[in-house]
C-alpha positions as CSV (number, residue, x, y, z in Angstrom):
1,M,-0.2,-0.2,0.0
2,L,3.2,2.6,-0.5
3,L,1.8,4.0,-3.4
4,G,-1.7,4.6,-1.7
5,D,0.1,5.9,1.0
6,L,1.4,8.1,-1.2
7,G,-1.9,9.2,-2.8
8,D,-1.1,7.3,-6.1
9,F,-4.4,5.5,-6.1
10,R,-4.7,5.1,-9.4
11,A,-1.2,2.9,-9.8
12,A,-2.0,1.2,-6.5
13,L,-5.0,-0.6,-7.6
14,P,-2.7,-3.0,-9.7
15,D,-0.7,-3.5,-7.3
16,C,-3.5,-4.5,-5.0
17,R,-5.0,-6.7,-6.7
18,E,-1.8,-8.5,-7.5
19,A,-0.9,-8.6,-3.8
20,L,-4.6,-10.3,-3.4
21,R,-3.6,-12.9,-6.1
22,L,-0.2,-13.8,-4.5
23,R,-1.5,-14.3,-1.0
24,R,-4.6,-16.1,-2.3
25,A,-2.0,-18.3,-3.9
26,L,-0.3,-18.8,-0.5
27,G,-3.1,-19.6,1.3
28,D,-2.7,-17.2,4.3
29,P,-6.4,-16.0,5.1
30,A,-5.5,-13.6,7.2
31,A,-3.2,-12.0,4.8
32,V,-6.1,-12.4,2.0
33,A,-8.3,-10.6,4.2
34,E,-5.7,-7.6,4.8
35,A,-5.3,-7.3,0.8
36,L,-9.2,-7.3,0.4
37,N,-9.2,-4.6,2.8
38,N,-6.7,-2.7,1.1
39,L,-8.0,-3.4,-2.2
40,G,-11.4,-1.8,-1.1
41,L,-9.7,1.6,0.3
42,T,-8.3,1.8,-2.9
43,L,-11.4,1.5,-5.0
44,E,-13.2,3.7,-2.3
45,A,-10.3,6.1,-2.6
46,L,-10.7,6.4,-6.4
47,G,-14.5,7.2,-6.3
48,R,-15.9,3.6,-6.9
49,P,-17.8,2.7,-3.7
50,A,-19.7,-0.1,-5.3
51,E,-16.7,-1.6,-6.3
52,A,-15.1,-1.1,-2.9
53,E,-18.3,-3.1,-1.1
54,Q,-17.4,-6.7,-2.4
55,P,-13.7,-6.8,-0.9
56,F,-14.7,-4.8,2.2
57,R,-17.3,-7.8,2.9
58,A,-15.1,-10.6,1.5
59,A,-12.6,-9.3,3.8
60,L,-14.9,-9.0,7.0
61,A,-16.2,-12.7,6.2
62,L,-12.7,-13.8,6.5
63,N,-11.7,-12.1,9.6
64,R,-15.2,-13.5,11.2
65,R,-14.1,-17.1,10.6
66,L,-10.3,-16.4,11.6
67,G,-11.8,-14.5,15.2
68,N,-9.9,-11.5,14.4
69,A,-11.9,-8.9,16.3
70,E,-9.7,-5.9,15.2
71,A,-9.8,-6.7,11.8
72,Q,-13.3,-7.4,11.7
73,A,-14.1,-3.9,13.7
74,I,-11.9,-2.0,10.8
75,N,-13.9,-3.6,8.2
76,L,-17.3,-3.0,9.7
77,G,-16.4,0.5,9.9
78,N,-15.1,0.7,6.4
79,L,-18.6,-0.6,5.1
80,A,-20.3,2.1,7.3
81,A,-17.9,4.8,5.7
82,L,-19.2,3.7,2.3
83,D,-23.0,3.9,3.3
84,L,-22.4,7.1,4.9
85,A,-20.7,8.6,2.1
86,R,-24.0,7.2,-0.1
87,G,-26.5,8.6,2.3
88,R,-27.6,5.2,3.8
89,Y,-27.6,6.8,7.0
90,S,-29.4,3.8,8.7
91,D,-27.2,1.1,7.6
92,A,-24.1,3.1,8.1
93,M,-25.1,3.7,12.2
94,R,-26.2,0.1,12.2
95,L,-22.3,-1.0,11.4
96,Y,-21.0,1.7,13.4
97,V,-22.7,0.4,16.3
98,E,-21.8,-3.2,15.7
99,A,-18.1,-2.2,15.6
100,A,-18.2,-0.4,18.6
101,D,-20.0,-3.1,20.6
102,L,-17.4,-5.4,19.1
103,A,-14.8,-3.3,20.4
104,A,-16.6,-3.1,24.0
105,R,-16.7,-6.8,24.2
106,H,-13.1,-6.7,23.8
107,R,-12.3,-4.2,26.5
108,G,-8.7,-4.4,27.7
109,A,-7.4,-5.4,24.2
110,P,-4.7,-2.8,22.8
111,W,-6.7,-1.9,20.0
112,A,-10.2,-1.6,21.7
113,A,-10.1,1.6,23.4
114,E,-9.1,3.7,20.4
115,Q,-11.5,1.8,17.8
116,W,-14.3,2.2,20.3
117,A,-13.8,6.3,20.3
118,I,-13.4,6.0,16.5
119,T,-16.6,4.3,15.9
120,R,-18.5,6.4,18.5
121,I,-17.4,9.6,16.8
122,N,-18.5,8.3,13.6
123,Q,-21.9,7.5,15.3
124,G,-22.0,11.2,16.0
125,V,-21.1,11.9,12.4
126,V,-24.3,10.0,11.3
127,F,-26.4,11.8,13.9
128,E,-24.9,15.2,12.4
129,K,-26.3,14.0,9.0
130,V,-29.7,13.7,10.0
131,G,-29.9,16.7,12.0
132,G,-29.4,15.0,15.6
133,F,-27.1,17.9,16.5
134,R,-27.5,17.2,20.3
135,E,-27.4,13.6,20.0
136,A,-24.2,14.1,18.3
137,L,-23.0,16.5,20.9
138,D,-23.4,14.2,24.0
139,L,-21.6,11.4,22.0
140,Y,-18.6,13.9,21.6
141,K,-18.7,15.0,25.3
142,G,-18.4,11.8,26.5
143,I,-15.7,10.8,24.4
144,L,-13.7,13.6,25.4
145,A,-14.2,13.0,29.1
146,G,-11.9,9.7,28.3
147,D,-8.8,11.5,28.2
148,D,-6.9,8.5,27.8
149,V,-8.8,7.1,24.9
150,L,-8.2,9.4,21.9
151,D,-4.5,10.5,20.4
152,P,-3.8,14.2,20.7
153,R,-4.9,15.1,17.0
154,R,-8.1,13.2,16.9
155,R,-9.0,14.9,20.6
156,A,-8.0,18.5,18.9
157,A,-10.4,17.6,15.6
158,L,-13.2,16.3,18.0
159,L,-13.1,19.0,19.9
160,V,-13.5,21.7,17.1
161,N,-16.6,19.0,15.7
162,A,-17.9,19.7,19.1
163,G,-17.6,23.3,19.3
164,V,-19.1,23.7,16.0
165,I,-22.1,22.1,17.3
166,Q,-22.1,24.3,20.5
167,R,-22.1,27.4,18.2
168,N,-24.8,26.2,16.3
169,L,-27.2,25.2,19.1
170,G,-26.7,28.7,20.8
171,D,-23.8,28.2,22.9
172,P,-21.0,30.3,21.6
173,V,-18.9,30.2,25.3
174,S,-18.6,26.7,25.2
175,A,-17.7,26.6,21.7
176,A,-14.9,29.3,22.2
177,A,-13.3,26.9,25.3
178,A,-13.4,23.9,23.2
179,F,-11.7,25.7,20.2
180,R,-9.1,27.4,22.4
181,E,-8.6,23.5,23.8
182,A,-8.4,22.4,20.1
183,I,-5.9,25.3,19.6
184,A,-3.8,24.2,22.4
185,V,-3.6,20.7,21.5
186,Y,-2.9,21.5,17.9
187,G,0.1,24.3,19.2
188,L,1.7,21.1,20.8
189,L,1.7,19.1,17.7
190,D,2.9,22.1,15.4
191,D,-0.2,21.3,12.8
192,A,-0.7,24.5,11.2
193,A,-3.6,23.1,9.0
194,G,-5.4,21.9,12.1
195,L,-4.5,25.3,13.7
196,S,-6.0,27.3,10.8
197,N,-9.1,25.6,11.2
198,A,-9.4,26.0,14.8
199,F,-8.5,29.7,14.7
200,L,-11.3,29.9,11.9
201,N,-13.8,28.6,14.0
202,L,-12.8,30.5,17.1
203,G,-13.2,33.9,14.8
204,L,-16.6,32.9,14.0
205,A,-17.7,32.6,17.3
206,L,-16.3,35.6,18.1
207,H,-17.2,37.7,15.5
208,L,-21.1,36.2,14.5
209,N,-22.1,34.9,18.1
210,L,-20.1,37.3,20.7
211,A,-19.7,40.4,19.1
212,R,-15.9,40.8,19.9
213,P,-14.8,42.0,16.8
214,R,-10.9,42.6,17.7
215,E,-10.5,39.3,19.0
216,A,-12.3,37.8,15.9
217,E,-9.8,39.9,13.4
218,A,-7.1,38.6,15.4
219,A,-8.2,34.9,15.1
220,Y,-9.0,35.2,11.7
221,R,-5.8,36.7,10.4
222,E,-3.6,33.9,12.6
223,A,-6.3,31.3,10.7
224,L,-5.2,32.8,7.2
225,R,-1.3,32.9,8.2
226,L,-1.5,29.3,9.2
227,A,-3.6,28.2,6.1
228,Q,-0.7,30.2,3.8
229,R,1.9,28.1,5.9
230,S,0.3,25.1,5.1
231,G,-0.4,25.8,1.6
232,D,-4.3,24.7,2.2
233,R,-6.1,26.9,-0.5
234,T,-9.4,25.9,0.4
235,E,-8.9,27.3,4.2
236,E,-7.3,30.4,3.0
237,I,-10.3,31.3,0.9
238,Q,-12.7,30.7,3.9
239,D,-10.4,32.7,6.2
240,L,-10.3,35.8,3.5
241,F,-13.8,35.5,3.0
242,Y,-14.5,35.9,6.9
243,L,-12.2,38.4,7.3
244,G,-13.1,40.3,4.6
245,R,-17.0,40.0,6.1
246,L,-15.8,41.4,9.5
247,L,-13.8,44.4,7.8
248,L,-16.7,45.1,5.9
249,A,-19.2,45.0,8.9
250,R,-16.6,47.6,10.3
251,G,-16.6,50.2,7.7
252,R,-13.1,49.4,6.2
253,F,-14.0,49.2,2.8
254,G,-10.5,49.5,1.6
255,E,-9.4,46.8,3.4
256,A,-12.4,44.4,2.7
257,E,-12.3,45.1,-0.9
258,K,-8.5,44.4,-1.0
259,T,-9.2,41.2,1.1
260,F,-12.1,40.2,-1.4
261,R,-9.9,40.8,-4.3
262,Q,-7.1,38.6,-2.7
263,G,-9.9,35.4,-2.1
264,S,-11.0,35.7,-5.7
265,L,-7.6,35.4,-6.7
266,H,-7.3,31.9,-5.1
267,G,-10.9,30.8,-5.7
């Protein structure tokens, strides 16, 4: 999967198929299941979800026969992600619940706590897709309460997700606190892209909800600086748009026009 890890999924596809053929010839079912899962991931990345489903299901069937609970949880999550992307939310939720239950039954295994957290986070994503924002927020809060479950980067991302929901549900104070906590974590990781997104969301809370324009402008400008540092053009355009809106609302028309023009050049 080296080519896949490098993002060259078209080149990785024939290698995945050849690896599957060779592992089947060797007769190692665990290796075959791994190759099937890699094939499914590659097809999914290429935008071919209908084709990805079959190898994921075949990998799951093999891992069930082998009794490999960790691999089963991963296969279930991959199948659920396909359903989520295709708008089959009930099917996605069922699979995520099954994966979470599997991890819970193997509590104490080295992989179980993180896999349980991942599947619970994804259940929250399903809730968000169908408008169950309070249910999603409750899930995220429960996961965040377990400090030893999530790795720092995933924790920071979840804090941002929770903050976005809190802001949209009318609690910008809690949202701003969540964004600031995420910023502290991303800062320790020196994750410019993550920091940019967290600062943008902090700026939105300060600007649109808390009426603190000076602090909001500082947050937007820091988000923009970090987006430029990371090379994330999509994030940069968002930062310029919201910064321009703030400048326009404050009557700084020349600065606003320049900011909007800069954003249009990247669009």
